[in-house]
C-alpha positions in Angstrom: 1.4 -17.4 9.5 4.7 -19.0 8.7 7.8 -16.8 8.9 10.1 -17.4 6.0 12.4 -14.5 6.8 15.1 -16.9 8.0 14.9 -18.8 4.7 15.5 -15.7 2.7 18.7 -14.7 4.5 20.9 -17.5 3.3 24.3 -16.6 1.8 23.6 -18.9 -1.2 20.6 -16.9 -2.3 21.7 -14.2 -4.8 18.3 -12.4 -4.3 18.5 -12.4 -0.4 19.1 -8.6 -0.2 16.1 -7.9 -2.4 14.0 -10.3 -0.3 15.0 -8.7 3.0 14.2 -5.2 1.6 10.8 -6.4 0.4 10.0 -7.8 3.9 11.0 -4.5 5.5 9.1 -2.3 3.0 6.0 -4.5 3.2 5.9 -4.2 6.9 6.5 -0.5 7.0 3.9 0.9 4.7 2.6 3.6 7.0 -0.8 2.3 7.8 -1.5 -0.5 10.2 -3.9 -2.4 7.9 -1.5 -2.5 5.0 1.5 -3.3 7.2 -0.3 -6.4 8.4 -2.0 -7.4 5.1 0.9 -6.8 2.7 3.6 -7.7 5.2 2.0 -11.0 6.0 1.6 -11.9 2.4 5.3 -11.0 1.6 6.6 -12.8 4.6 4.6 -15.9 3.7 5.6 -15.9 0.1 8.9 -14.1 -0.5 11.2 -17.1 -0.1 9.6 -18.8 -3.1 9.4 -15.8 -5.3 11.3 -15.8 -8.6 13.4 -12.8 -9.7 10.5 -11.7 -11.9 8.0 -12.0 -9.0 10.3 -10.0 -6.8 10.3 -7.2 -9.5 6.5 -7.4 -9.6 6.2 -7.1 -5.9 8.6 -4.2 -5.8 6.3 -2.4 -8.3 3.3 -3.2 -6.2 5.0 -1.6 -3.2 5.3 1.6 -5.1 1.5 1.9 -5.4 -0.3 4.3 -3.1 -1.7 2.7 0.1 -5.3 3.9 -0.4 -5.6 2.3 -3.9 -3.9 -0.9 -2.8 -5.9 -1.2 0.4 -9.2 -0.7 -1.5 -8.3 -3.5 -3.9 -7.1 -5.9 -1.3 -10.1 -5.4 0.9 -12.5 -5.6 -2.1 -13.9 -2.1 -1.7 -13.0 -1.5 -5.3 -12.4 -3.9 -8.2 -8.9 -4.4 -9.3 -8.4 -2.4 -12.5 -7.4 -4.7 -15.4 -4.4 -2.5 -16.3 -3.0 -3.0 -12.7 -3.8 -6.7 -12.4 -0.3 -8.3 -12.5 -0.2 -12.0 -11.6 1.4 -11.0 -8.2 -1.2 -8.4 -7.4 -4.0 -10.9 -8.3 -2.4 -13.4 -5.9 -2.4 -10.7 -3.2 -6.0 -9.8 -3.8 -7.1 -13.4 -3.8 -5.1 -14.1 -0.6 -6.5 -11.0 1.1 -10.1 -11.8 0.2 -9.7 -15.5 1.2 -8.4 -14.3 4.6 -11.3 -11.9 5.0 -13.8 -14.6 4.0 -12.4 -16.9 6.7 -13.1 -14.5 9.5 -15.5 -15.8 12.1 -15.9 -12.5 14.0 
């Protein structure tokens, strides 16, 4: 996984503080699985996120871990009313990662 955290800490980025907070919050969810899954996704994508996408990600991080984990691991379908573009990207990335396992 590529670490974009150094990219998001430039002084020229007016959204740098939000990006740093998202990286921290995504990696400190409270459960090991979500820390890795969500944290990895945020670290890999946060540098390219627009302001609207950052807002969407902040809202996703407010969701309870059990629900989010079930959706990301495919144990439950993603409810249409929760399916923002960012959450769909996360679900697709998580499931693609899971499908690529060779264990």
